[in-house]
N, CA and C atoms as an extended XYZ file, in Angstrom:
390
Properties=species:S:1:pos:R:3:atomname:S:1:resname:S:1:resid:I:1 pbc="F F F"
N         8.259       11.305      -13.554 N   MET     1
C         7.500       11.875      -14.689 CA  MET     1
C         6.762       13.065      -14.197 C   MET     1
N         6.833       14.165      -14.967 N   ASN     2
C         6.148       15.418      -14.550 CA  ASN     2
C         5.307       15.842      -15.758 C   ASN     2
N         4.002       16.029      -15.506 N   LEU     3
C         3.006       16.428      -16.585 CA  LEU     3
C         2.288       17.556      -16.143 C   LEU     3
N         1.989       18.637      -16.953 N   GLU     4
C         1.264       19.810      -16.619 CA  GLU     4
C         0.086       20.043      -17.537 C   GLU     4
N        -1.044       20.405      -16.977 N   SER     5
C        -2.193       20.693      -17.774 CA  SER     5
C        -1.949       22.082      -18.258 C   SER     5
N        -2.788       22.573      -19.346 N   GLN     6
C        -2.835       23.913      -19.688 CA  GLN     6
C        -3.425       24.847      -18.549 C   GLN     6
N        -2.978       26.052      -18.339 N   LYS     7
C        -3.676       26.932      -17.338 CA  LYS     7
C        -5.080       27.153      -17.912 C   LYS     7
N        -5.975       27.213      -17.053 N   VAL     8
C        -7.441       27.227      -17.448 CA  VAL     8
C        -8.005       28.551      -16.630 C   VAL     8
N        -8.598       29.496      -17.200 N   THR     9
C        -9.213       30.559      -16.605 CA  THR     9
C       -10.668       30.138      -16.089 C   THR     9
N       -10.955       30.398      -14.863 N   VAL    10
C       -12.325       30.053      -14.240 CA  VAL    10
C       -13.066       31.260      -13.716 C   VAL    10
N       -14.253       31.365      -13.890 N   LYS    11
C       -15.018       32.540      -13.500 CA  LYS    11
C       -15.467       32.397      -11.930 C   LYS    11
N       -14.454       32.114      -11.110 N   ASN    12
C       -14.675       32.002       -9.818 CA  ASN    12
C       -13.303       32.458       -9.150 C   ASN    12
N       -13.442       33.286       -8.036 N   ASN    13
C       -12.247       33.741       -7.294 CA  ASN    13
C       -11.499       32.641       -6.778 C   ASN    13
N       -10.139       32.870       -6.407 N   ALA    14
C        -9.311       31.805       -5.851 CA  ALA    14
C        -9.795       31.082       -4.606 C   ALA    14
N       -10.379       31.954       -3.787 N   SER    15
C       -10.865       31.422       -2.549 CA  SER    15
C       -12.039       30.386       -2.710 C   SER    15
N       -12.900       30.766       -3.623 N   TYR    16
C       -14.016       29.873       -3.984 CA  TYR    16
C       -13.544       28.551       -4.537 C   TYR    16
N       -12.516       28.638       -5.571 N   LEU    17
C       -12.089       27.557       -6.145 CA  LEU    17
C       -11.306       26.637       -5.171 C   LEU    17
N       -10.512       27.193       -4.318 N   PHE    18
C        -9.827       26.454       -3.372 CA  PHE    18
C       -10.738       25.693       -2.443 C   PHE    18
N       -11.781       26.379       -1.851 N   GLU    19
C       -12.819       25.697       -1.041 CA  GLU    19
C       -13.494       24.599       -1.757 C   GLU    19
N       -13.800       24.788       -2.944 N   ALA    20
C       -14.539       23.786       -3.871 CA  ALA    20
C       -13.569       22.481       -3.908 C   ALA    20
N       -12.362       22.863       -4.212 N   LEU    21
C       -11.387       21.652       -4.363 CA  LEU    21
C       -11.036       20.912       -3.035 C   LEU    21
N       -11.108       21.645       -1.974 N   CYS    22
C       -10.962       20.976       -0.609 CA  CYS    22
C       -12.092       20.027       -0.287 C   CYS    22
N       -13.200       20.145       -1.038 N   ASN    23
C       -14.346       19.279       -0.749 CA  ASN    23
C       -14.232       18.165       -1.752 C   ASN    23
N       -13.707       17.066       -1.219 N   VAL    24
C       -13.420       15.846       -2.237 CA  VAL    24
C       -14.813       15.472       -3.124 C   VAL    24
N       -15.879       15.670       -2.562 N   ASN    25
C       -17.128       15.352       -3.287 CA  ASN    25
C       -17.138       16.013       -4.613 C   ASN    25
N       -16.601       17.222       -4.726 N   ASN    26
C       -16.663       17.955       -5.920 CA  ASN    26
C       -15.747       17.388       -7.024 C   ASN    26
N       -14.926       16.439       -6.716 N   PHE    27
C       -14.037       15.852       -7.753 CA  PHE    27
C       -14.878       15.070       -8.725 C   PHE    27
N       -16.036       14.592       -8.267 N   GLU    28
C       -16.900       13.864       -9.212 CA  GLU    28
C       -17.347       14.635      -10.305 C   GLU    28
N       -17.541       15.944      -10.107 N   LYS    29
C       -17.892       16.916      -11.266 CA  LYS    29
C       -16.825       17.069      -12.267 C   LYS    29
N       -15.713       16.846      -11.898 N   LEU    30
C       -14.460       17.078      -12.757 CA  LEU    30
C       -14.169       15.905      -13.644 C   LEU    30
N       -14.547       14.678      -13.299 N   MET    31
C       -14.129       13.437      -13.837 CA  MET    31
C       -14.581       13.387      -15.314 C   MET    31
N       -13.850       12.655      -16.170 N   PRO    32
C       -14.200       12.459      -17.546 CA  PRO    32
C       -15.500       11.572      -17.685 C   PRO    32
N       -16.021       11.545      -18.849 N   ASP    33
C       -17.223       10.839      -19.072 CA  ASP    33
C       -16.959        9.318      -18.838 C   ASP    33
N       -15.712        8.846      -18.895 N   SER    34
C       -15.493        7.401      -18.883 CA  SER    34
C       -15.319        6.920      -17.408 C   SER    34
N       -15.827        7.746      -16.508 N   ILE    35
C       -15.832        7.341      -15.137 CA  ILE    35
C       -16.637        6.217      -14.872 C   ILE    35
N       -15.962        5.111      -14.282 N   ALA    36
C       -16.754        3.965      -13.873 CA  ALA    36
C       -17.225        3.792      -12.457 C   ALA    36
N       -16.398        4.553      -11.593 N   LYS    37
C       -16.660        4.533      -10.147 CA  LYS    37
C       -16.154        5.806       -9.507 C   LYS    37
N       -16.845        6.345       -8.514 N   PHE    38
C       -16.418        7.527       -7.762 CA  PHE    38
C       -16.983        7.238       -6.390 C   PHE    38
N       -16.334        7.258       -5.397 N   GLU    39
C       -16.693        6.948       -3.962 CA  GLU    39
C       -15.800        7.758       -3.030 C   GLU    39
N       -16.415        8.672       -2.228 N   VAL    40
C       -15.862        9.439       -1.108 CA  VAL    40
C       -15.600        8.398       -0.090 C   VAL    40
N       -14.452        8.345        0.511 N   THR    41
C       -14.217        7.415        1.619 CA  THR    41
C       -14.100        8.062        3.007 C   THR    41
N       -13.684        9.342        2.942 N   ASP    42
C       -13.758       10.165        4.200 CA  ASP    42
C       -13.604       11.666        3.665 C   ASP    42
N       -13.525       12.666        4.681 N   ALA    43
C       -13.454       14.035        4.286 CA  ALA    43
C       -12.309       14.390        3.403 C   ALA    43
N       -11.175       13.596        3.344 N   GLU    44
C        -9.954       14.007        2.602 CA  GLU    44
C        -9.649       12.990        1.506 C   GLU    44
N       -10.441       11.941        1.260 N   SER    45
C       -10.022       11.026        0.230 CA  SER    45
C       -11.115       10.501       -0.532 C   SER    45
N       -10.867       10.000       -1.752 N   PHE    46
C       -11.849        9.376       -2.597 CA  PHE    46
C       -11.234        8.354       -3.454 C   PHE    46
N       -12.034        7.468       -3.934 N   ILE    47
C       -11.583        6.487       -4.840 CA  ILE    47
C       -12.260        6.687       -6.076 C   ILE    47
N       -11.503        6.582       -7.346 N   PHE    48
C       -12.232        6.665       -8.494 CA  PHE    48
C       -11.694        5.618       -9.459 C   PHE    48
N       -12.376        5.307      -10.542 N   GLY    49
C       -11.993        4.306      -11.454 CA  GLY    49
C       -12.542        4.779      -12.938 C   GLY    49
N       -11.657        4.731      -13.816 N   LEU    50
C       -12.052        4.978      -15.249 CA  LEU    50
C       -12.233        3.683      -15.935 C   LEU    50
N       -12.946        3.698      -16.944 N   THR    51
C       -13.216        2.417      -17.615 CA  THR    51
C       -11.886        1.954      -18.249 C   THR    51
N       -11.668        0.637      -17.965 N   GLY    52
C       -10.377       -0.006      -18.443 CA  GLY    52
C        -9.173        0.256      -17.638 C   GLY    52
N        -9.314        1.073      -16.567 N   MET    53
C        -8.163        1.376      -15.786 CA  MET    53
C        -8.331        0.831      -14.332 C   MET    53
N        -7.260        0.671      -13.579 N   PRO    54
C        -7.501        0.198      -12.245 CA  PRO    54
C        -8.086        1.356      -11.292 C   PRO    54
N        -8.632        1.024      -10.198 N   GLU    55
C        -9.152        2.162       -9.280 CA  GLU    55
C        -7.973        2.729       -8.587 C   GLU    55
N        -8.101        3.941       -8.362 N   ILE    56
C        -7.047        4.814       -7.635 CA  ILE    56
C        -7.652        5.572       -6.401 C   ILE    56
N        -7.039        5.528       -5.275 N   LYS    57
C        -7.553        6.320       -4.130 CA  LYS    57
C        -6.521        7.436       -3.948 C   LYS    57
N        -7.208        8.741       -3.956 N   LEU    58
C        -6.426        9.897       -3.750 CA  LEU    58
C        -6.749       10.481       -2.415 C   LEU    58
N        -5.836       11.108       -1.849 N   ARG    59
C        -6.025       11.803       -0.479 CA  ARG    59
C        -5.372       13.163       -0.489 C   ARG    59
N        -5.993       14.107        0.197 N   ILE    60
C        -5.405       15.379        0.309 CA  ILE    60
C        -4.154       15.328        1.240 C   ILE    60
N        -2.939       15.562        0.686 N   LYS    61
C        -1.874       15.538        1.355 CA  LYS    61
C        -1.297       16.836        1.947 C   LYS    61
N        -1.597       17.994        1.307 N   ASP    62
C        -1.045       19.240        1.722 CA  ASP    62
C        -2.026       20.361        1.022 C   ASP    62
N        -2.086       21.435        1.824 N   ILE    63
C        -2.897       22.571        1.260 CA  ILE    63
C        -2.176       23.929        1.692 C   ILE    63
N        -2.280       24.845        0.750 N   THR    64
C        -1.840       26.138        1.102 CA  THR    64
C        -3.040       27.109        0.804 C   THR    64
N        -3.723       27.604        1.781 N   PRO    65
C        -5.043       28.310        1.508 CA  PRO    65
C        -5.088       29.270        0.365 C   PRO    65
N        -6.125       29.042       -0.460 N   ASN    66
C        -6.405       29.833       -1.766 CA  ASN    66
C        -5.410       29.732       -2.859 C   ASN    66
N        -4.450       28.855       -2.715 N   SER    67
C        -3.444       28.766       -3.826 CA  SER    67
C        -2.977       27.488       -4.247 C   SER    67
N        -2.956       26.452       -3.373 N   ARG    68
C        -2.463       25.164       -3.781 CA  ARG    68
C        -3.103       24.048       -2.937 C   ARG    68
N        -3.458       22.909       -3.752 N   ILE    69
C        -3.906       21.670       -3.005 CA  ILE    69
C        -3.137       20.506       -3.573 C   ILE    69
N        -2.644       19.699       -2.840 N   VAL    70
C        -1.879       18.586       -3.277 CA  VAL    70
C        -2.559       17.286       -2.872 C   VAL    70
N        -3.020       16.425       -3.902 N   LEU    71
C        -3.540       15.264       -3.647 CA  LEU    71
C        -2.546       14.155       -3.964 C   LEU    71
N        -2.594       13.039       -3.085 N   GLY    72
C        -1.493       12.028       -3.411 CA  GLY    72
C        -2.142       10.734       -3.458 C   GLY    72
N        -1.441        9.714       -4.054 N   ALA    73
C        -1.974        8.331       -4.068 CA  ALA    73
C        -1.907        7.879       -2.554 C   ALA    73
N        -2.997        7.205       -2.268 N   ALA    74
C        -3.057        6.588       -0.873 CA  ALA    74
C        -2.216        5.315       -0.899 C   ALA    74
N        -1.853        4.769       -1.995 N   SER    75
C        -1.086        3.547       -1.971 CA  SER    75
C         0.400        3.881       -2.436 C   SER    75
N         1.253        3.068       -1.924 N   ASP    76
C         2.627        3.335       -2.182 CA  ASP    76
C         3.128        2.571       -3.429 C   ASP    76
N         2.151        1.711       -3.969 N   LYS    77
C         2.533        0.901       -5.177 CA  LYS    77
C         2.883        1.881       -6.325 C   LYS    77
N         2.090        2.858       -6.475 N   LEU    78
C         2.371        3.745       -7.601 CA  LEU    78
C         2.396        5.242       -7.007 C   LEU    78
N         3.524        5.658       -6.534 N   PRO    79
C         3.596        6.915       -5.762 CA  PRO    79
C         3.473        8.155       -6.831 C   PRO    79
N         2.513        9.006       -6.597 N   PHE    80
C         2.378       10.192       -7.313 CA  PHE    80
C         1.602       11.191       -6.644 C   PHE    80
N         1.686       12.498       -7.144 N   THR    81
C         0.768       13.490       -6.534 CA  THR    81
C         0.130       14.249       -7.686 C   THR    81
N        -0.892       14.916       -7.494 N   LEU    82
C        -1.602       15.698       -8.382 CA  LEU    82
C        -1.907       17.050       -7.673 C   LEU    82
N        -1.189       18.113       -8.181 N   THR    83
C        -1.194       19.413       -7.441 CA  THR    83
C        -2.075       20.464       -8.304 C   THR    83
N        -3.000       21.091       -7.545 N   ALA    84
C        -3.824       22.085       -8.281 CA  ALA    84
C        -3.159       23.477       -7.780 C   ALA    84
N        -2.679       24.324       -8.876 N   ASN    85
C        -2.106       25.592       -8.496 CA  ASN    85
C        -2.981       26.631       -8.864 C   ASN    85
N        -3.511       27.309       -7.993 N   ILE    86
C        -4.490       28.444       -8.189 CA  ILE    86
C        -3.949       29.780       -8.104 C   ILE    86
N        -4.178       30.655       -9.047 N   GLU    87
C        -3.767       31.977       -9.131 CA  GLU    87
C        -4.848       33.024       -9.365 C   GLU    87
N        -4.984       33.941       -8.483 N   PRO    88
C        -6.099       34.896       -8.678 CA  PRO    88
C        -5.873       35.849       -9.912 C   PRO    88
N        -6.878       36.202      -10.585 N   ILE    89
C        -6.787       37.187      -11.622 CA  ILE    89
C        -7.431       38.413      -11.215 C   ILE    89
N        -8.678       38.356      -10.611 N   SER    90
C        -9.549       39.368      -10.152 CA  SER    90
C       -10.331       38.900       -8.972 C   SER    90
N       -11.236       39.729       -8.603 N   ASP    91
C       -12.142       39.271       -7.577 CA  ASP    91
C       -13.211       38.308       -8.009 C   ASP    91
N       -13.233       38.133       -9.362 N   SER    92
C       -14.271       37.161       -9.739 CA  SER    92
C       -13.770       36.113      -10.743 C   SER    92
N       -12.341       35.989      -10.917 N   SER    93
C       -11.739       35.029      -11.718 CA  SER    93
C       -10.379       34.582      -11.240 C   SER    93
N        -9.929       33.365      -11.673 N   SER    94
C        -8.697       32.979      -11.375 CA  SER    94
C        -8.297       31.888      -12.422 C   SER    94
N        -6.917       31.519      -12.316 N   THR    95
C        -6.317       30.505      -13.223 CA  THR    95
C        -6.157       29.231      -12.385 C   THR    95
N        -6.146       28.039      -12.914 N   ILE    96
C        -5.710       26.936      -12.241 CA  ILE    96
C        -5.083       25.967      -13.239 C   ILE    96
N        -3.960       25.259      -12.700 N   GLN    97
C        -3.223       24.503      -13.518 CA  GLN    97
C        -2.899       23.157      -12.662 C   GLN    97
N        -3.115       22.056      -13.172 N   LEU    98
C        -2.852       20.747      -12.588 CA  LEU    98
C        -1.461       20.321      -12.888 C   LEU    98
N        -0.701       19.822      -11.926 N   VAL    99
C         0.630       19.265      -12.204 CA  VAL    99
C         0.661       17.816      -11.701 C   VAL    99
N         1.059       16.914      -12.580 N   PHE   100
C         1.140       15.434      -12.033 CA  PHE   100
C         2.557       15.060      -11.944 C   PHE   100
N         3.002       14.596      -10.766 N   GLU   101
C         4.299       14.145      -10.514 CA  GLU   101
C         4.305       12.739      -10.135 C   GLU   101
N         4.897       11.837      -10.705 N   GLY   102
C         5.008       10.419      -10.448 CA  GLY   102
C         6.316        9.732      -10.533 C   GLY   102
N         6.478        8.740       -9.698 N   GLU   103
C         7.737        7.981       -9.796 CA  GLU   103
C         7.513        6.609      -10.533 C   GLU   103
N         7.811        6.517      -11.787 N   PHE   104
C         7.573        5.418      -12.532 CA  PHE   104
C         8.837        4.974      -13.196 C   PHE   104
N         8.930        3.642      -13.439 N   ASN   105
C        10.048        3.227      -14.413 CA  ASN   105
C         9.780        3.605      -15.738 C   ASN   105
N        10.746        3.523      -16.659 N   ALA   106
C        10.595        3.995      -17.962 CA  ALA   106
C         9.419        3.299      -18.747 C   ALA   106
N         9.266        2.002      -18.544 N   MET   107
C         8.335        1.334      -19.279 CA  MET   107
C         6.881        1.795      -18.899 C   MET   107
N         6.698        1.855      -17.511 N   MET   108
C         5.418        2.267      -16.946 CA  MET   108
C         5.129        3.739      -17.389 C   MET   108
N         6.115        4.567      -17.410 N   ALA   109
C         6.002        6.051      -17.665 CA  ALA   109
C         5.552        6.085      -19.183 C   ALA   109
N         6.029        5.217      -20.061 N   MET   110
C         5.588        5.266      -21.417 CA  MET   110
C         4.273        4.907      -21.623 C   MET   110
N         3.772        3.910      -20.841 N   MET   111
C         2.351        3.342      -20.880 CA  MET   111
C         1.406        4.353      -20.406 C   MET   111
N         1.752        5.062      -19.276 N   VAL   112
C         0.756        5.913      -18.632 CA  VAL   112
C         0.749        7.301      -19.128 C   VAL   112
N         1.767        7.809      -19.718 N   LYS   113
C         1.859        9.177      -19.995 CA  LYS   113
C         0.734        9.711      -20.836 C   LYS   113
N         0.174        9.022      -21.929 N   GLY   114
C        -0.945        9.520      -22.696 CA  GLY   114
C        -2.238        9.589      -21.872 C   GLY   114
N        -2.619        8.400      -21.232 N   PRO   115
C        -3.907        8.558      -20.428 CA  PRO   115
C        -3.821        9.505      -19.363 C   PRO   115
N        -2.762        9.596      -18.662 N   ILE   116
C        -2.647       10.718      -17.508 CA  ILE   116
C        -2.735       12.077      -17.997 C   ILE   116
N        -2.102       12.305      -19.219 N   THR   117
C        -2.154       13.640      -19.766 CA  THR   117
C        -3.572       14.027      -20.145 C   THR   117
N        -4.299       13.110      -20.726 N   LYS   118
C        -5.654       13.304      -21.189 CA  LYS   118
C        -6.509       13.530      -19.895 C   LYS   118
N        -6.268       12.729      -18.994 N   PHE   119
C        -6.902       12.816      -17.612 CA  PHE   119
C        -6.956       14.186      -16.927 C   PHE   119
N        -5.628       14.757      -16.825 N   ILE   120
C        -5.508       15.986      -16.142 CA  ILE   120
C        -6.016       17.106      -16.958 C   ILE   120
N        -5.942       16.940      -18.287 N   GLU   121
C        -6.509       17.962      -19.133 CA  GLU   121
C        -7.932       18.061      -18.941 C   GLU   121
N        -8.626       16.783      -18.973 N   THR   122
C       -10.136       16.772      -18.760 CA  THR   122
C       -10.463       17.409      -17.411 C   THR   122
N        -9.763       17.116      -16.231 N   LEU   123
C       -10.116       17.703      -15.056 CA  LEU   123
C       -10.000       19.172      -15.125 C   LEU   123
N        -9.008       19.716      -15.752 N   SER   124
C        -8.807       21.166      -15.719 CA  SER   124
C        -9.852       21.839      -16.663 C   SER   124
N       -10.232       21.194      -17.810 N   GLU   125
C       -11.265       21.784      -18.725 CA  GLU   125
C       -12.579       21.729      -17.946 C   GLU   125
N       -12.753       20.833      -16.932 N   ASN   126
C       -14.151       20.789      -16.328 CA  ASN   126
C       -14.212       21.643      -15.049 C   ASN   126
N       -13.154       22.527      -14.702 N   MET   127
C       -13.171       23.320      -13.495 CA  MET   127
C       -14.326       24.324      -13.612 C   MET   127
N       -14.696       24.685      -14.772 N   HIS   128
C       -15.910       25.570      -14.723 CA  HIS   128
C       -17.159       24.943      -14.210 C   HIS   128
N       -17.263       23.640      -13.905 N   LYS   129
C       -18.427       23.005      -13.451 CA  LYS   129
C       -18.489       23.099      -11.872 C   LYS   129
N       -17.385       23.741      -11.212 N   LEU   130
C       -17.512       23.908       -9.805 CA  LEU   130
C       -18.287       25.097       -9.434 C   LEU   130
């Protein structure tokens, strides 16, 4: 399953946005209002839980300076990645798009597509909070 958020323009340069997203503490600012738990477990991972959903642990899996950050599920039960693609526009602004890729069976994909789409849209809409 592959889901993409809309590209969002942020009034921060690509370098700033990249550094902000490399600090996992900042993901709490991006979370939806339905956040029930947010806990940083180390410099590269955090656990979050949304109301009515199981807790998920994400870890930074790969980075390309100033352009790409890949977060992945720390558990192999539901393997997926969430990639932030950053593109510079000018010295003071950039665009960001989130891409979710997961390996789910058809039934699971049907159940999670709506909530995950809403989740990544909320994260991208909140990028201006960084």
